[in-house]
C-alpha positions in Angstrom: 76.7 125.1 58.8 78.4 121.8 57.9 77.1 118.7 59.6 79.0 117.1 62.4 79.9 114.1 60.3 81.3 116.4 57.5 83.3 118.3 60.1 85.0 115.3 61.7 85.3 113.4 58.4 83.5 110.0 58.7 81.2 108.6 56.1 77.8 107.2 55.7 76.9 103.5 56.2 76.7 103.1 52.5 80.4 103.8 52.3 81.2 101.5 55.2 79.4 98.5 53.6 81.3 98.9 50.3 83.8 96.2 51.1 85.4 93.3 49.2 83.1 90.3 48.6 80.3 91.8 50.7 77.4 89.5 50.8 74.3 88.4 52.8 75.7 85.4 54.5 74.7 84.7 58.1 77.6 86.5 59.8 76.9 85.2 63.2 77.0 81.6 62.0 80.4 82.0 60.3 81.7 83.9 63.3 80.7 81.1 65.7 82.3 78.5 63.4 85.5 80.4 63.1 85.7 81.0 66.9 85.1 77.3 67.7 87.7 76.2 65.1 90.3 78.7 66.2 89.8 78.1 69.9 90.0 74.3 69.4 93.2 74.7 67.4 94.9 76.8 70.1 93.7 74.5 72.9 95.3 71.5 71.2 98.6 73.4 71.4 98.2 74.9 74.8 100.5 72.6 76.8 103.3 72.8 74.3 105.9 75.5 73.7 107.7 75.3 77.0 110.7 77.5 77.6 112.0 77.4 81.1 113.1 81.0 81.4 109.8 82.3 80.0 107.4 80.3 82.0 109.6 80.6 85.1 110.0 84.3 84.9 106.3 85.0 84.3 105.1 82.5 87.0 107.5 83.8 89.6 106.5 87.5 89.0 102.8 86.6 89.3 103.4 84.6 92.5 105.3 87.5 94.0 102.4 89.9 93.3 100.0 87.3 94.8 102.1 87.4 97.9 101.7 91.1 98.2 104.9 92.4 96.6 104.9 95.4 94.3 106.7 95.1 90.9 109.8 97.2 90.5 109.8 98.2 94.2 110.0 94.8 95.8 111.4 92.7 93.0 112.9 93.2 89.5 110.0 93.2 87.1 111.0 92.6 83.4 107.9 94.4 82.1 105.7 97.2 83.2 104.0 95.1 85.8 100.4 94.8 84.7 100.8 91.3 83.4 102.1 90.1 86.8 98.9 91.4 88.4 96.9 89.5 85.7 98.8 86.3 86.4 98.4 86.8 90.1 94.6 87.0 89.6 94.7 83.9 87.4 96.6 82.0 90.1 93.9 83.0 92.7 91.1 81.8 90.4 92.6 78.7 88.7 95.3 77.6 91.1 99.1 78.1 91.2 100.6 76.1 88.4 102.1 76.8 85.0 99.0 75.8 83.0 97.1 78.6 84.7 99.2 81.1 82.7 98.1 79.3 79.5 94.5 79.4 80.6 94.8 83.2 81.1 96.2 83.6 77.6 93.5 81.3 76.2 90.7 83.5 77.8 92.2 86.7 76.2 92.7 84.8 72.9 89.0 83.9 72.8 88.1 87.5 73.5 90.4 88.6 70.7 88.7 86.6 68.1 85.5 88.8 67.9 87.8 91.8 67.4 89.7 90.1 64.6 86.4 89.1 62.9 85.0 92.6 63.3 88.0 94.3 61.7 88.0 91.9 58.8 84.2 92.2 58.4 84.7 95.9 57.5 86.2 94.7 54.3 85.1 91.1 53.7 82.0 89.1 53.6 81.3 86.9 56.6 82.6 83.7 55.1 85.8 85.4 53.9 86.3 87.2 57.3 86.0 83.8 59.0 88.6 82.2 56.7 91.1 85.1 57.1 90.5 85.0 60.9 91.7 81.4 60.9 94.8 82.5 58.8 95.6 85.2 61.4 95.3 82.6 64.2 97.4 80.0 62.5 100.3 82.5 62.2 100.1 83.8 65.7 99.4 82.5 69.2 99.4 78.7 68.6 103.0 78.9 67.5 104.0 79.8 71.1 101.1 79.5 73.5 103.0 80.9 76.5 101.4 83.9 78.2 104.0 86.3 76.8 103.3 90.1 77.1 103.7 90.6 73.3 100.6 88.5 72.7 98.7 90.9 74.9 100.1 93.9 73.0 98.8 92.2 69.8 95.4 91.6 71.4 95.0 95.2 72.6 96.2 96.7 69.3 93.5 94.7 67.6 90.9 95.9 70.2 92.0 99.4 69.6 91.9 99.0 65.8 88.3 97.7 66.1 87.3 100.7 68.3 88.8 103.2 65.8 87.1 101.5 62.9 83.9 101.8 64.7 84.6 105.5 65.4 85.0 106.1 61.7 81.6 104.6 61.2 79.6 106.4 63.9 81.8 109.3 64.9 81.3 109.0 68.7 84.2 110.0 70.8 83.7 107.2 73.3 85.3 104.9 70.7 88.4 107.1 70.7 88.4 106.8 74.4 88.1 103.0 74.2 91.0 102.9 71.8 93.0 105.0 74.3 92.2 102.5 77.1 93.6 99.8 74.9 96.8 101.7 74.6 97.1 102.4 78.3 96.5 98.8 79.3 98.8 97.6 76.6 101.6 99.8 78.0 100.9 98.4 81.5 101.5 94.9 80.1 104.7 95.8 78.3 106.3 99.1 77.4 106.1 98.2 73.7 102.4 99.0 74.0 103.6 102.6 73.2 104.1 101.5 69.6 100.4 101.1 69.2 99.9 104.6 70.7 102.4 106.0 68.2 100.6 104.3 65.3 97.3 105.7 66.4 98.7 109.3 66.5 99.9 108.9 62.9 96.3 107.9 62.1 94.8 110.9 64.0 97.2 113.3 62.1 95.9 111.8 58.9 92.3 112.3 60.0 93.0 115.9 61.1 94.3 116.8 57.7 91.1 115.6 56.0 88.8 117.3 58.5 90.8 120.6 58.4 91.0 120.8 54.6 88.6 123.3 52.9 87.8 124.1 49.3 86.3 127.5 50.0 88.8 130.2 48.9 87.6 132.8 51.5 88.4 130.3 54.3 91.9 129.4 53.2 94.6 130.5 55.7 98.2 129.7 56.2 99.0 127.4 59.2 102.7 127.7 59.4 102.9 127.2 63.2 100.8 124.1 63.0 103.0 122.8 60.1 106.1 123.4 62.2 104.4 121.5 65.1 103.5 118.6 62.8 106.9 118.4 61.1 108.8 118.7 64.4 106.7 116.0 66.0 107.2 113.5 63.1 110.9 114.2 62.9 111.2 113.7 66.7 109.4 110.3 66.3 111.8 109.2 63.6 114.8 110.5 65.6 113.6 108.4 68.6 113.6 105.3 66.4 117.1 106.0 65.2 118.3 106.6 68.7 116.7 103.3 69.9 118.5 101.4 67.2 121.8 103.2 67.3 124.8 101.0 67.0 122.8 98.3 65.2 121.1 100.2 62.4 121.8 97.7 59.6 119.8 97.0 56.4 117.2 94.8 58.2 116.5 97.5 60.8 116.1 100.0 58.1 113.8 97.9 55.9 111.6 96.4 58.6 111.6 98.9 61.4 112.6 102.4 60.2 111.4 102.6 56.6 107.7 101.8 57.1 107.3 104.5 59.8 109.5 107.0 57.8 107.4 106.7 54.7 104.2 107.2 56.6 105.7 110.3 58.3 106.9 111.6 54.9 103.4 111.1 53.5 101.8 113.1 56.3 104.4 116.0 55.7 103.7 115.9 52.0 99.9 116.0 52.5 100.3 118.8 54.9 102.2 120.9 52.4 99.5 120.4 49.7 96.2 120.9 51.6 94.5 124.2 52.2 93.1 124.8 55.6 91.0 127.1 57.8 94.1 128.4 59.7 96.1 127.7 62.8 93.3 127.7 65.4 91.1 125.5 63.3 93.8 122.9 62.8 94.8 122.7 66.5 91.1 122.5 67.4 90.5 119.7 65.0 93.5 117.7 66.3 92.5 118.4 69.9 89.0 117.2 69.2 90.4 113.9 67.9 93.2 113.5 70.4 91.9 114.4 73.8 89.5 111.4 74.2 92.3 109.0 73.1 94.9 110.6 75.4 92.5 110.5 78.4 91.9 106.8 77.6 95.6 106.1 77.6 96.4 108.0 80.8 93.5 106.7 82.9 94.6 103.1 83.5 98.2 104.2 83.9 97.2 106.7 86.6 95.2 104.1 88.4 98.0 101.6 88.3 100.4 104.2 89.7 98.4 104.9 92.8 100.2 102.3 95.0 103.5 103.6 93.8 102.5 107.2 94.6 101.3 106.2 98.1 104.5 104.4 98.9 106.8 107.0 97.3 108.0 104.6 94.6 107.2 106.5 91.4 110.8 107.1 90.6 111.6 103.4 91.1 108.7 102.5 88.8 109.8 104.8 85.9 113.4 103.7 86.3 112.4 100.1 86.3 110.2 100.4 83.2 112.2 102.6 80.9 115.7 102.2 82.3 115.5 98.4 82.3 113.8 98.3 78.8 116.5 100.5 77.1 119.3 98.6 78.9 117.9 95.3 78.0 117.4 96.3 74.4 121.1 97.1 73.8 122.5 94.4 76.1 120.4 91.8 74.3 121.7 92.6 70.8 125.3 92.4 72.0 125.0 89.2 74.0 122.9 87.0 71.6 124.3 85.9 68.2 121.7 86.6 65.5 121.2 85.4 62.0 118.4 87.6 60.7 116.9 87.3 57.3 119.0 89.1 54.7 117.1 92.0 53.2 117.9 90.7 49.6 115.2 88.0 50.2 112.6 90.7 49.9 112.1 89.3 46.3 110.2 86.4 47.9 107.2 88.6 48.4 107.0 89.4 44.7 105.3 86.2 43.6 102.6 86.7 46.3 101.9 90.2 45.1 101.8 89.1 41.4 99.3 86.4 42.2 97.1 88.9 44.1 97.2 91.2 41.1 96.3 88.4 38.7 93.2 87.6 40.8 91.9 91.1 39.8 92.8 90.8 36.2 89.7 90.5 34.0 91.5 88.1 31.6 92.1 85.8 34.5 88.5 85.2 35.2 88.4 81.8 33.5 88.3 78.9 36.0 91.4 77.4 34.5 93.5 80.2 36.0 92.3 79.3 39.5 93.0 75.6 38.9 96.5 76.3 37.7 97.4 78.6 40.6 95.9 76.1 43.2 97.9 73.2 41.7 101.1 75.2 41.6 100.8 76.2 45.2 99.9 72.7 46.3 103.1 71.4 44.6 105.1 74.1 46.3 103.8 73.2 49.7 104.5 69.5 49.1 108.2 70.0 48.3 110.2 68.7 51.3 112.9 71.3 51.1 113.8 73.6 54.0 115.1 76.3 51.6 111.7 76.4 49.9 110.1 76.7 53.3 112.4 79.6 54.1 111.4 81.4 51.0 107.8 81.0 51.8 108.4 82.3 55.3 110.3 85.3 53.8 107.3 86.1 51.7 105.3 86.7 54.9 108.2 88.3 56.8 108.8 91.0 54.1 105.1 91.6 53.4 104.6 94.4 55.9 107.3 96.9 54.5 106.1 96.1 51.0 102.4 96.7 51.8 103.2 100.0 53.7 105.2 101.2 50.7 102.4 100.3 48.2 99.7 101.6 50.5 101.4 104.9 51.0 101.8 105.4 47.3 98.1 104.6 46.9 97.1 107.2 49.5 99.3 109.8 47.9 98.6 109.3 44.2 95.3 107.5 44.2 95.8 105.5 41.0 92.9 104.5 38.8 92.7 100.9 40.0 91.6 102.2 43.5 87.9 102.1 42.6 86.7 102.0 46.3 89.1 104.5 47.8 86.4 106.6 49.4 87.2 109.0 52.3 86.4 106.5 54.9 88.3 103.8 53.1 91.4 106.1 53.0 91.2 106.4 56.8 90.7 102.7 57.3 93.7 101.9 55.2 95.9 104.5 56.9 94.9 103.2 60.4 95.8 99.6 59.6 99.0 100.6 57.7 100.1 102.7 60.6 99.5 99.9 63.2 101.2 97.3 61.1 104.2 99.5 60.5 104.8 100.8 64.1 103.7 97.7 66.0 106.2 95.6 64.1 108.9 97.4 66.2 108.2 94.7 68.7 110.8 92.6 66.9 113.5 95.0 68.1 116.2 94.2 69.2 116.0 90.4 69.0 114.2 89.1 65.9 113.9 85.3 66.0 111.2 83.8 63.7 108.5 83.9 66.4 108.6 87.7 66.5 107.0 87.8 63.0 103.9 86.1 64.6 103.6 88.8 67.3 102.6 91.4 64.6 101.6 89.5 61.5 97.9 89.6 62.1 98.1 93.4 61.9 99.8 93.0 58.5 97.0 90.7 57.4 94.5 93.4 58.3 96.4 95.9 56.2 96.6 93.6 53.3 92.8 93.0 53.3 92.2 96.7 53.6 94.4 97.4 50.5 92.6 94.7 48.5 89.3 96.3 49.4 90.1 99.4 47.4 89.4 97.4 44.2 86.1 96.0 42.9 85.5 92.3 43.7 88.3 90.1 42.2 87.8 88.6 38.7 88.9 85.2 40.0 88.1 84.5 43.7 89.7 81.1 43.4 93.2 82.6 43.1 92.8 84.5 46.4 91.2 81.5 48.1 94.2 79.4 46.9 96.7 81.8 48.4 94.7 81.8 51.7 94.6 78.0 51.9 98.3 77.8 51.0 99.4 80.0 53.9 97.0 78.3 56.3 98.3 74.9 55.3 101.9 76.0 55.5 101.4 77.4 59.0 99.7 74.3 60.2 101.8 71.7 58.4 105.2 73.0 57.9 105.8 75.4 60.8 106.9 73.6 64.0 105.6 75.5 67.0 108.0 73.8 69.4 111.0 75.0 67.4 110.4 78.7 68.1 114.1 79.5 68.9 115.8 77.4 66.3 117.2 79.4 63.3 114.0 78.4 61.5 110.7 77.1 62.8 110.8 74.0 60.6 113.1 71.7 62.5 111.9 68.9 64.8 112.7 69.7 68.4 113.8 67.1 71.0 111.0 64.9 72.4 109.0 66.2 75.2 106.8 64.7 78.0 104.5 65.9 80.7 106.3 67.3 83.7 105.0 65.4 86.7 105.1 68.1 89.3 102.2 69.7 91.1 103.0 73.2 89.8 103.7 72.1 86.3 100.0 71.8 85.3 100.8 69.0 82.8 103.1 71.2 80.6 105.1 69.1 78.2 108.9 69.8 78.5 112.3 68.6 77.5 114.2 66.7 80.2 111.2 66.2 82.4 112.9 63.5 84.5 115.8 65.9 85.2 113.5 68.6 86.5 111.6 66.1 88.6 114.8 64.8 90.2 116.3 68.2 90.7 113.1 69.7 92.4 112.9 66.6 94.7 116.5 67.0 95.6 116.2 70.7 96.2 113.2 70.3 98.4 114.9 67.7 100.5 117.9 70.1 101.3 116.2 73.5 101.4 115.6 73.5 105.2 114.9 77.2 105.4 112.4 77.3 102.5 114.7 79.2 100.2 116.9 78.3 97.2 119.3 80.3 95.0 118.9 79.2 91.4 121.1 81.1 88.9 121.9 81.9 86.2 118.8 81.6 83.9 116.9 79.3 86.2 113.7 81.2 87.3 111.6 78.1 86.8 113.3 76.3 89.7 111.8 78.7 92.3 108.3 78.2 91.0 108.4 74.5 90.4 110.0 73.8 93.8 107.7 76.1 95.7 110.7 77.6 97.4 111.4 81.3 98.0 113.9 83.4 96.0 116.0 85.2 98.6 116.9 88.0 96.0 114.7 90.6 94.3 115.9 89.2 90.9 114.2 86.5 89.0 117.3 84.3 88.6 118.4 85.6 85.2 121.8 87.2 84.6 120.9 90.8 85.4 119.5 93.9 83.7 121.4 93.5 80.5 120.3 90.0 79.9 117.2 89.7 82.0 113.8 89.2 80.7 112.2 86.2 79.1 114.3 84.6 76.4 111.6 85.1 73.7 110.3 88.4 74.7 113.1 90.6 75.9 114.1 94.0 74.9 112.4 97.4 74.7 
């Protein structure tokens, strides 16, 4: 009888340790140094990035929950509702002010760092994992340190990725369950947490195909019904994406949102047609074995969250508020906000990055002079004070995900000779991170300002590292190190975190100063004196303790400590409601 590990399809520890640049460095030391550096960098930015609608909407929803109101039933909740409970708990612990929301984000960010380091350590040495951890941080939360739900979607997607990588190593189903918990909690933060769940299901289908395949002729059986089930499910997934984007399915939506998921689905269908299996029952049993712990993990926190709604007869209100509002906001957002997205033709910007990565593995480039030349060229490029050059550099990161998914899918299908380390467990690791990078990138729909790249780019970085790990150690480490330093320096030096809603994140925003109000928590804002005078005036004339501040003024309710007499948050309504940076499905 085959061993349990052979049946499920994970590999030995020797395979797990076969990563890129694996070494004997003191991992804990580098992890601690990376954590301290990343936490310090975010904390230095924590009082910046004020946007009135965002902070006001989040703060008002958390305060309503703290006062005993139920999201969707008692007030219009822009998201699923879990984040409002989290903010309410933070208000109770740290006090009712805007900086409390940032402290809540900071605590989760610090908890996120070990997961980032763990994922990277499956492929890199400790020192390299620490360096790439800082790269992932520089291009993510510090660029907009407001407690936005999409940051928590990123956190829980990373937690889930770490749990699934651990599952591949040890094969215990509790890690599938933990990954499911991450998906359920992510959904309770924002409905886009379902993208993570969809990405995991693509990964589980890939694992099922490996575990069901057999090389014994006497065990080979047709599995036409399972194949029909697989194909129907994948086509339904793609049809859902097309329906979600109907009416605005342009070249950017195709390249960034549809194509990565479509090519992964096509690969699964292609693999299904080529493998020989043990029959219908064996395949459904293998998929169930993989899927039920994950599904239970997803459903458990959702079921617990819905208890108050069930007891008050408000389940229909909840589902309507979550899904009806999300779909309505998605389509209303795209119609009401003028967009100037990146033209797809700029995908060429990613080519130099890929060529440099290939050169690093070229044996003839092992001479130190190659590393010096590349480092000097990148330094000169970074020094050029030209916004057009900066846009091209940004585009090289923005178009990296669809390019990596395409190359990674080809690698998994054809397994070319340069994939020295494409072991069975490495294939699953690569598929997992490609699927999460591809599907979680849907968070940028329907409104893709530059900041939305940051909500998902760490997952793309994980996928890039996983793909690099299929080769032997690079011939010239200096080239890869130069690329890493270049993008870290660009993120720290050239990207302006306070310009998150400009056409590009390179312009200098208006000057800001600390808002001197008790509920501001020292947040730096534009027009601080205007807010201080307005709040003072409102408090003098609001004799009944209420004020109506609309449109797009949810921050007024919170800063003035006055009650909103409506169930809305002060924004324009369902089609345009939601935080300005984080609206949509």
